[in-house]
N, C-alpha and C positions, 0 to 999 in steps of 0.2 A: 629547444630537444623535444619535440613533441611525442609524449609517449602513447605506445598504443593504445586503443580504446579495450575498457572493461565494462562489460553488461551483463545485465542478472536476468532472469525467466523466475519469478517468486509464488508461484501457485501456494495454496492452503488447502490442507487435505481434509476438505469436508463431503468430498464426493470424487466420482469417479473422474478423469481429463476427459475433458471433449474437444471439441475443432474450435472454441474460441479461446482454449490454452494452446492451443498448435499457432494459433495466429500469433500470438502474442509471444510465446517463444521463438518462431520464425523471423519476428521483427527485432526481438531483441540478439539473436546469433547472427542477422544478415548488421544489427548497428556496430557489430564488434569489429568486422572485416575479417581477413587473412590475417593480420598480424595480432590483431585482439584476442582477448578471452571472456567468452561468454560462461558463464554460471548460473547454476543452478540453486536458490533456496527456496525451504520450506519454513513456509510462516504458517506454527501451527500452536499458535497462542491461544488460540479459544479450544481448551480444553475437553468443552461440553460438544463440540461439533466434528473436533477434527480428534482421527482414531489412525493407529498404528498401521491399520489394513489398506486405508486410503492412503498413505505414507508410501506403503511399500506398492501398491498399486501405479499408482505416480509413478514413482521411480523406472517401473517395471516397463510401464506403456513408452515413455521417453526415452528409453534405452532403444526400446522395440523401433521408435521412429528415426532414434541416430540424432537423439534432440538431447542428450547426457551431458552433463557438465565438466568442463575442462577439469577442472579442481575440487575436492572434497568438497562435498556438499554439507552448508551451513543447516542447522534446523534451530528455529528460534527457539524451541523448549528447552534446550540445553543450557542456554545463556541469558537467563532469567536475571540470575546474579549481577550481568552487566549492565542491566536495563535498571535493575533496582538502584545502583551506582549514581546512576545518570538521574533519576529522580531525586535521592536524597541530596544530589548538586543543587539540584533545583529548587528545593525545597529550602536549604540554607542557605540561596541569595531570595530566597520569599518570592519567587515566582510560581510558586503552588500552595493553592489551597483547598480544604477539605470540605465538598460538596456532599449534602444528605437529600436534596430532592428527589422525587422520583418524575419517573420520565412524564408522570401526569401532571404532576406540579407545576414541572416545567414549560410543560404546552398551555396549561391555565395562565401562567401569569407569562407569558411572551405574544411578541407581535411584531416580531422581526423574522426575516428568513437568510440564511445566510448565502453565499454564492454559487455554494453545492445544493442550496435547497432544503437544508437542515434548519431547523429551529434554533436561533440566538438563544444564549441561556441568560437569564436578564441579571442576573449576578447575586441573586438572593442572600446565597448565603455567605459570598464576598462581605456585602451590605451589611448584611444585618451581625455577622460574625456568630451563627447558630450551629448548635450541637446536638443531634436529636440522637436517644439514646437509644438502643438498640439497632442502627441503623450502620451499618459498613459505609464508608464517602466513600466517593470517587475523589480524583486530585486533580483539578484545573489548571491549565494555566492561565495566569493574569495577563492578558493580553496587552492592555495595555501599557502595564509595567514592563512586560517584556520588549514592548516596541519603544518605551521611551526607555530605554537602556542601549537598543540599539540606534535610536535617533533616527530612525526610519522604516517604512514598510518594506520589506527585500522584494525584490524583482528576482527574475529565473529567465534563464537562456533557453528559450525551445525552438529547438533544429529547426531549422525552415524557416523561422520568423523573426529570431532576434529578439532582441531584451523584450520582458512580459512585465506588465506593472502589477505589483503584488496587491492582494485585498484583504489581507490577513487581519487588518484592522475589521473588516464587514461578519467577521465569524463569531467574534466574541470570545469566551474563555473554553477554552477546547477542553476537554477530556485528555489527561495524557494517561491517566493510571485507572482501571476499570475496578467497578467491584468484584468480578467473578473472577480474574485473573490477575489483576493487580499491574497490569502494564495495558498498553494500548498500541494499533495500528499503526498511529502516525510516531509515536516516540521509538517502536521498534523497526521501522523501516529505513527512516533517516540512520538511525544508531548503524545498524546491520551495512547500508549503502556505505557510509566512513570507515567501517571497519573492515571491509572488504574491497576497498580503493576501488567504487564504482563508478566510472565517467561519465556515462551517459545513460539515464534512467528511461529503459522504454516499456511502456505502460500502457491503458487501454485510455480513451479520451475521457470514461467516465470519472478519473482521478485527476484533470487536468487543475479543476479549483483547488483540490486538495494540496498542489504543489506550494502553494502560498502559506500554508503552513508549516509543512516541510521547509522552508525555506529559514523561516522565523528560526524553528529547531537548529539549522543549521547553523547559523549565524549566534545564538546563543552559547553552543556547545563548541563555536571554532571548529564546527567542520567543514572538510570541504565541498566546495560547491560543483555538483555536475551537470552536467546537461540535461535537459529533458527534450522526449521525443513522446509523445501520446499518439497512439493511432487508431485508427476506427474499428467498431467494434462490429464484431460477427453478428450477421443478424440469419435467423431461418428464414422460410420461404415470405409467412407472413412478417417482415419485418419486425419479431422483437427477438431482444437481446437474450442470446445461448446463455441459458444457466444449467447447474450439474441436472437438473430434471428434465432435460431435453435427452430422453436417451438412444432418440433415435440418432443423432448426433453425438454420443459418446462414443470413445476410442474402442472400447471393448464391444459395445455393439456392434460397429465397423469390423474389429479382427473377427469376433466371430462370423459374421457376415459373410468372411470370408477376402476382405477388402486388406491387400498389400501395405506395407508403409509408404510406398512411394505415392500407393494411390490415395491414401489417407493426405499426404501432404499435397496434392495436386486436387483434392473435394472441389469441387466449382465453389462451392461455399468460403473454404480459404482462400480460394484466388479472388474472388471477387472482394473478400475483407482486405486483402491484400492493395488490389487496384488501387480502392480506396484511400488509402493513406497515404 
């Protein structure tokens, strides 16, 4: 028996909702279908940039658009103890190690790049076992040890493409606990997808490569494997990816200009992005 799909839209409240968010939410809701469940999750672990005002504004705009969650909204900042528990388990399995390097030191020492364009950490702290007084460490996943435990580089299922070969071995030792928040996006998003029973992760193409990392965490923690659907990113008339700084495409700006919810959902940039996916 095939269970109804469960999808989610998971914005970070670091600014106001824009048309790029609308595209992501529409993709997620469409992937849930008539009998599935569409969830909204607030990813607010970045306490320096996420605010309660932006969180409230996201909720108000999403409800106005008719894109609100069918179930209670999960807010990551309220579940830090759960993420800490996962980190403790990974430490106890000797899959994490502390890293005291600064970004400048890593950039100077590294000569390779991961599939997503990020700098690959050269393993300095693990190799040298160093500890620097006065510096708070990040905690990194020992990727080679993790892959040795799994005895494979996990692949994933991309809707419309089939199985995709993972490239986690090319990312090096990624950060699972940041200095400022004590957790990381990779850790929280995979944990929450498992906890909420998400069966299809619908998100922008810019996170396609990160799926390799997420599959490693899912396998290590024996969390269910969802399907993935990475959609095209919405771009402005100049071909640039929309960001929260693009006020003209902000939902609040459009509402103030007299746009209706129906008109926003049918905005030319939204329709073009949906057609390209």
